[in-house]
C-alpha atoms as one frame of an Amber mdcrd trajectory, in Angstrom:
protein
  53.343  23.283 -25.219  52.062  20.999 -22.671  49.439  18.285 -23.533  46.603
  18.115 -21.262  46.820  15.685 -19.048  43.915  12.478 -20.055  40.806  13.012
 -18.584  40.109   9.446 -16.061  37.441   7.552 -17.208  34.427   7.567 -14.775
  34.725   5.193 -12.357  30.620   3.302 -11.722  30.049   5.057  -8.646  30.711
   8.180  -9.802  28.424   7.591 -13.583  25.723   6.256 -11.282  26.133   9.251
  -8.904  25.650  11.431 -11.646  23.053   9.775 -12.867  20.529  11.020 -10.133
  18.067  13.814 -10.905  17.807  17.112  -9.505  14.876  18.094  -7.266  12.936
  19.465 -10.609  13.967  16.259 -12.669  11.842  14.791  -9.305   9.352  16.602
  -9.190   8.585  16.158 -13.511   9.040  12.228 -12.534   6.604  12.848  -9.950
   3.959  14.231 -12.365   4.644  11.937 -14.734   4.099   8.659 -12.360   0.992
   9.849 -11.246  -0.562  10.284 -14.662   0.515   7.077 -15.451  -1.301   5.770
 -12.219  -4.731   7.856 -13.095  -5.120   6.529 -16.642  -4.412   3.509 -15.199
  -7.152   3.724 -12.906  -9.149   5.518 -15.400  -9.065   2.511 -18.027  -9.527
  -0.030 -15.121 -12.437   2.162 -13.619 -14.346   1.005 -17.223 -15.118  -2.560
 -16.885 -15.518  -2.133 -13.126 -18.531   0.634 -13.948 -19.528  -2.176 -16.670
 -19.701  -4.755 -13.934 -20.172  -2.159 -11.120 -23.911  -4.314  -9.875 -21.791
  -7.421  -9.815 -19.252  -6.106  -7.758 -21.758  -4.873  -5.064 -23.440  -7.879
  -5.417 -20.056  -9.468  -4.176 -19.244  -6.382  -1.223 -22.111  -7.181   0.159
 -22.178 -10.968   0.639 -20.565 -10.348   3.848 -23.537  -8.801   5.502 -26.087
 -10.631   3.767 -24.686 -14.038   5.127 -24.872 -12.264   8.796 -28.040 -10.749
   7.660 -30.157 -12.282   5.031 -33.072 -10.105   5.521 -31.344  -6.734   5.419
 -32.100  -4.457   2.342 -29.797  -1.494   2.279 -31.552   2.190   1.880 -31.054
   5.693   0.422 -32.002   9.043   1.255 -30.965  11.245  -2.068 -31.792  10.668
  -5.449 -28.266  10.760  -6.568 -27.132   8.837  -3.676 -27.378   4.783  -5.813
 -25.511   6.775  -8.569 -22.628   8.600  -6.298 -22.765   4.373  -4.527 -22.281
   2.708  -7.576 -19.091   5.552  -8.829 -17.777   5.095  -5.371 -17.824   0.469
  -5.869 -16.638   0.995  -9.187 -13.712   3.100  -8.090 -12.647   0.955  -5.117
 -12.717  -2.175  -7.611 -10.456  -0.424  -9.998  -8.095   0.415  -7.442  -7.638
  -2.853  -6.711  -7.287  -3.823 -10.627  -5.096  -1.503 -11.380  -2.582  -1.779
  -8.395   0.026  -3.486 -10.141   0.683  -0.920 -12.619  -0.137   1.742  -9.977
   2.478  -0.007  -7.621   5.331  -0.325 -10.697   5.270   3.543 -11.475   5.836
   3.718  -7.229   8.891   1.347  -7.926   9.960   3.526 -11.066   9.654   6.723
  -8.927  11.941   5.458  -6.172  14.522   3.737  -8.516  17.097   6.358  -9.791
  17.604   6.365  -6.193  19.369   3.130  -6.197  21.756   1.001  -7.646  21.934
  -0.971 -10.807  21.763  -3.888  -9.133  19.292  -3.000  -6.749  16.830  -1.596
  -9.694  16.367  -5.217 -11.109  14.055  -5.711  -7.845  11.649  -4.127  -9.973
   9.537  -7.426 -10.689   9.453  -8.397  -7.535   8.853  -5.554  -5.773   5.483
  -5.586  -8.068   4.941  -9.213  -6.883   5.116  -8.320  -3.375   3.586  -4.884
  -3.106   0.331  -6.626  -5.431   0.353  -9.952  -2.878   0.066  -7.894   0.088
  -2.382  -4.924  -0.688  -4.270  -7.790  -2.224  -3.833 -10.021   1.272  -4.461
  -6.871   3.140  -8.020  -6.363   1.246  -8.629  -9.828   1.654  -8.268 -10.376
   4.830 -10.631  -7.038   5.171 -13.341  -8.571   3.677 -13.406 -11.927   4.755
 -12.204 -11.626   8.525 -12.137  -7.824  10.107 -15.118  -6.896   8.177 -17.709
  -9.696   8.974 -16.527  -9.568  12.313 -17.052  -5.902  12.935 -20.417  -6.228
  11.537 -21.416  -9.322  13.567 -20.827  -7.666  16.520 -22.015  -4.016  15.932
 -25.319  -5.346  14.514 -25.298  -8.348  17.606 -25.446  -4.786  19.629 -28.511
  -3.302  17.739 -30.414  -6.434  17.564 -33.446  -4.823  19.652 -33.583  -2.226
  16.977 -34.697  -1.760  13.424 -31.824  -1.386  11.156 -32.076   1.339   8.323
 -28.319   1.303   6.938 -27.828   3.264   3.853 -25.563   2.678   0.992 -23.402
   5.472   2.046 -22.967   4.725   5.639 -22.176   0.830   4.396 -19.968   1.631
   1.736 -17.757   3.875   3.531 -17.818   1.697   6.325 -16.353  -0.957   4.095
 -13.900   0.892   1.826 -12.224   2.135   5.419 -11.832  -1.346   6.603 -10.518
  -2.703   2.919  -8.225   0.259   1.953  -6.940   0.982   5.341  -5.992  -2.595
   5.932  -4.611  -3.190   2.101  -2.081  -0.303   3.106  -1.299  -1.673   6.442
  -0.293  -4.582   4.714   1.979  -2.584   2.478   4.029  -2.094   5.926   7.210
  -4.984   5.024   7.660  -3.499   1.441   7.532   0.358   2.714  10.222  -0.208
   5.300  12.359  -2.608   2.339  12.258   0.809   0.233  13.299   2.807   3.349
  16.184   0.820   3.740  17.031   0.261   0.621  17.936   4.504  -0.088  19.166
   4.455   3.548  16.572   6.100   5.366  16.099   4.011   8.099  18.403   0.763
   9.559  17.419  -2.365  11.386  18.842  -1.185  14.630  16.591   2.031  14.337
  13.357  -0.151  13.893  14.576  -2.771  16.677  15.573   0.663  18.891  12.031
   1.687  18.516   9.813  -1.249  18.273   7.792  -0.436  20.946   6.926   3.335
  19.503   5.876   1.747  16.031   3.749  -0.342  18.083   1.988   2.719  19.284
   1.812   4.127  16.220   0.300   1.033  14.674  -2.187   0.748  17.262  -3.501
   4.549  16.998  -3.332   4.022  13.357  -5.622   0.818  13.765  -7.697   2.782
  16.300  -8.532   5.083  13.337  -9.503   2.545  10.889 -11.140   0.302  13.459
 -14.735   0.665  13.218 -15.898   0.131  16.825 -14.136   1.344  20.062 -13.794
  -2.306  21.749 -10.245  -4.445  22.806 -11.275  -7.209  20.341 -11.792  -5.043
  17.006  -8.818  -3.103  17.762  -6.462  -5.955  17.814  -7.755  -7.774  14.935
  -6.608  -4.358  13.164  -3.272  -4.015  14.928  -1.965  -7.455  15.894  -1.177
  -8.318  12.061   0.527  -4.567  11.367   2.286  -5.162  14.220   3.573  -9.038
  12.551   4.070  -7.116   9.152   6.373  -4.529  10.977   8.733  -6.875  12.287
   8.798  -8.633   8.888  10.016  -5.504   7.321  12.578  -5.349  10.104  13.855
  -8.830   8.507  13.357  -7.048   5.096  15.631  -4.414   6.545  18.327  -6.705
   7.562  18.092  -7.776   3.744  18.557  -4.431   2.541  21.200  -3.112   4.444
  23.345  -6.183   3.848  22.702  -5.774  -0.167  23.773  -1.990  -0.092  27.112
  -2.684   1.996  27.918  -5.433  -0.627  27.436  -3.366  -3.430  29.063  -0.116
  -2.161  31.997  -2.843  -0.961  32.245  -3.732  -4.792  31.976   0.196  -5.621
  34.592   1.146  -3.946  36.500  -2.093  -5.229  36.085  -0.352  -8.749  37.023
   2.725  -7.699  40.666   1.125  -6.033  41.300  -0.208  -9.718
């Protein structure tokens, strides 16, 4: 009776391919990551709510330096409570951002090779750095410039700014630029999983610039070109920084694939 041929051991590449999850597994993983992100936000919200008045005082400083006598107003009885809730929520997003960004990495990581998965700490540090940098740039540069421009146009009138309008304006600028500053990391991730290549990014860079200016026009609180450029020009620079990161990602993938191919031939 012939004996069965011994099974060849799986190569490293085959093992990693088998480890990739099915569609249902991806959805389950997404549900879990969203759950942990919401939990982190809820935990971060508690201390932010406790210190919400101090956080508001900090967020009010940019316009207070421009118009020291300006006082915000509200129209409804529930407006202060809703306003403070939004302030605490915005602060909680920034406070919980490292953990939330790690959950994004944990969701993407199963589609990467083993060596690429070890980039978790650099990814979290970089994404947190760019997100906080975008928020800081909005708070210290973009928002004060836009507020001064708008108040200067209406200087012949008596300003009556509601807390809802002020915070909606501020939150759009801060979160918008915070997300726009994530562009290099987003490009790096797409390059790591093989969705885009540096040649593609360079070939369509003009289209990317147009998209960036359109996004900046949506976020920009004023229709003037100066404010539009304050939003868009840093994002264009970040796009080309992402192109450089894409070259690095492609090089890493090719090196890893060559190593796996060599292992398979052994």
